[in-house]
C-alpha positions in Angstrom: 54.7 -131.3 122.7 57.6 -133.7 124.2 59.9 -132.9 127.2 63.0 -134.7 128.6 62.5 -138.3 128.8 59.4 -138.7 126.4 57.4 -136.6 128.9 54.5 -135.1 127.6 53.7 -131.1 128.8 50.3 -129.9 128.7 50.4 -126.2 127.7 46.9 -125.6 127.9 46.2 -123.7 131.5 43.3 -122.9 133.6 43.0 -119.5 132.4 42.7 -120.9 128.8 40.2 -124.0 129.5 37.6 -121.3 131.5 37.9 -118.7 128.5 36.9 -121.9 126.0 33.8 -122.5 128.3 32.5 -119.1 128.7 33.6 -118.7 124.9 31.0 -121.5 124.3 28.4 -120.2 126.4 28.9 -117.5 124.4 28.2 -117.8 121.1 25.9 -120.8 122.0 23.7 -117.8 123.5 23.6 -118.6 127.3 25.5 -116.0 127.6 23.6 -112.8 125.9 25.5 -109.6 124.6 25.7 -107.3 127.4 26.0 -109.6 130.4 28.1 -108.5 133.1 31.0 -111.2 133.9 31.7 -111.2 137.9 35.1 -111.8 138.6 34.4 -113.4 141.8 31.1 -115.1 141.6 32.6 -116.9 138.5 35.9 -117.9 140.1 33.7 -119.3 142.8 31.6 -121.5 140.6 34.6 -122.5 138.2 36.7 -123.4 141.9 39.4 -121.3 140.4 41.6 -118.1 142.2 40.3 -114.7 140.8 43.3 -114.3 139.6 42.8 -117.2 136.7 39.2 -115.6 136.3 40.4 -112.6 135.4 43.2 -113.9 133.5 40.7 -116.3 131.5 38.4 -112.9 130.8 41.6 -111.0 129.8 42.2 -113.6 126.8 38.3 -113.2 125.9 38.7 -109.2 125.9 41.7 -109.8 123.8 39.5 -111.9 121.4 36.8 -109.6 121.4 34.3 -111.5 122.7 34.5 -109.2 126.1 34.5 -105.5 126.7 36.2 -104.1 130.1 35.3 -100.9 131.4 37.3 -99.3 134.1 34.3 -98.5 136.3 31.8 -101.1 135.2 33.8 -104.8 134.9 33.9 -106.9 132.3 30.5 -107.9 130.6 29.9 -109.9 127.2 30.4 -107.6 124.1 27.7 -106.2 122.9 28.2 -104.5 119.5 26.4 -101.5 118.8 25.4 -100.7 115.0 28.0 -97.9 114.9 30.6 -100.7 115.8 29.4 -102.7 113.2 29.6 -100.1 110.2 33.1 -99.7 111.3 34.2 -103.0 111.7 32.7 -103.8 107.9 34.1 -100.4 106.6 37.5 -102.0 107.4 36.3 -105.4 106.5 35.6 -103.6 102.8 38.9 -102.1 102.3 41.2 -105.4 103.2 38.5 -108.0 101.4 38.5 -106.3 98.5 42.4 -106.0 97.9 42.7 -109.6 99.0 40.2 -110.5 96.4 42.3 -108.3 94.0 45.3 -110.0 94.8 43.6 -113.5 94.4 42.1 -113.3 90.8 45.5 -112.8 89.6 46.7 -115.9 90.6 43.1 -117.7 91.7 44.8 -121.4 92.2 44.8 -122.9 95.4 43.3 -120.1 97.0 40.1 -120.5 95.5 40.5 -124.5 96.2 40.6 -123.3 99.9 37.7 -120.6 99.6 35.7 -123.3 98.1 36.2 -125.9 101.1 35.0 -123.0 103.5 32.0 -123.0 101.3 31.4 -126.8 101.7 31.7 -126.4 105.1 29.1 -123.8 105.3 26.9 -125.8 103.5 27.2 -128.7 105.7 26.4 -126.5 109.1 23.8 -125.1 107.4 22.4 -128.5 106.5 22.8 -129.7 110.3 21.3 -125.7 111.6 24.7 -125.7 113.2 25.1 -121.8 113.6 28.4 -121.2 115.6 29.9 -123.8 112.8 28.3 -121.7 109.8 29.6 -118.3 111.3 33.3 -120.1 112.0 32.9 -121.3 108.5 32.0 -118.2 107.0 35.0 -116.0 108.8 37.5 -118.5 107.7 36.2 -117.8 104.2 36.7 -114.1 104.6 40.1 -114.9 106.6 41.5 -116.5 103.6 40.7 -113.8 101.3 43.0 -111.4 103.2 45.4 -114.1 103.9 46.1 -113.3 100.0 47.7 -110.5 100.8 50.6 -112.4 102.1 50.9 -110.2 105.7 50.9 -111.8 109.1 50.4 -108.6 110.6 47.2 -107.5 108.7 45.8 -111.3 109.2 46.3 -111.1 113.1 44.8 -107.6 113.1 41.7 -109.3 110.7 41.4 -112.3 112.8 41.0 -110.2 116.1 37.8 -107.5 114.1 36.1 -110.5 112.7 36.1 -112.6 116.4 34.1 -109.0 117.5 31.4 -110.1 115.1 31.1 -113.8 116.0 28.5 -112.7 118.6 26.8 -110.9 116.6 26.5 -112.9 113.8 25.6 -116.4 115.4 22.5 -114.6 117.2 21.9 -113.1 113.8 22.0 -116.6 112.1 20.3 -118.3 115.0 17.3 -115.8 115.0 16.7 -114.8 111.7 18.1 -117.9 109.6 15.7 -120.1 107.6 16.9 -122.7 105.2 16.7 -120.2 102.0 18.5 -117.6 104.2 21.3 -120.0 104.8 20.9 -121.3 100.8 21.0 -118.0 99.9 24.4 -117.2 102.0 26.2 -120.3 100.4 25.4 -119.5 96.9 26.6 -116.0 97.6 30.3 -117.2 98.7 30.1 -120.0 95.4 29.3 -117.3 92.8 32.4 -115.2 94.3 34.8 -118.7 93.9 33.0 -119.1 90.5 34.0 -115.0 89.5 37.1 -115.3 90.9 38.2 -118.3 89.3 37.3 -116.8 85.7 39.7 -113.4 86.7 36.9 -111.0 86.3 38.2 -107.8 88.9 35.0 -105.6 88.6 32.4 -108.3 88.5 34.4 -110.0 91.6 34.4 -106.9 93.4 31.1 -105.9 92.6 30.1 -109.7 94.1 31.8 -109.2 97.1 30.9 -105.4 98.4 27.3 -106.2 97.4 27.8 -109.5 100.1 29.6 -107.4 102.7 26.6 -104.7 102.3 24.0 -106.7 102.8 25.3 -108.6 105.6 26.2 -105.4 107.5 22.5 -104.5 107.1 21.4 -107.6 108.6 23.6 -107.6 111.6 22.5 -103.5 112.0 18.8 -104.4 112.2 19.6 -107.3 114.8 21.9 -105.3 116.7 19.0 -102.3 116.6 16.9 -104.6 118.5 18.9 -106.4 121.0 
């Protein structure tokens, strides 16, 4: 952003930058679910104040990547099977409603969904599971965005953010070329059916996809 007399203002705070580093470490598996985040030691390692470190952790708590307990402090989010089931129950409600909206006027919505599937395919071929998961999540956020509600969009972004750690773990530990190809083909199938405007078939395909994802993630979470 340009300020007075053409001066450029960098609005990325130190806390934002620290949060970005920690986020990358979580998504790359260097900080695993359940790992405690000690404010003082982390602040020392980054060479920042404890208050700045606390703000960085607060940002990650808001994203769902970190959970804070009054007595135990902060730790990298470790989903339970109940968490996964609850999140997917809400996902079904919102995404099925989004799909019903899209299939009435597929047009631009389906084009954007196909772009997300292409991104998934590229990430799968590169075995970049962080990018694969992000593209997958963008696909599903696009579906919910069709509902046209900023509040629902914000709620859904936070909801699926809680899944990122589990999904990256799932893709890193359980994916092979065939499994990722299946994921891509499921998403392409949803696009194809949506484009044809077949309501019941589209809803069934999405429901099967979400149930399968929930089952696989529950299996991984149970072994952690």
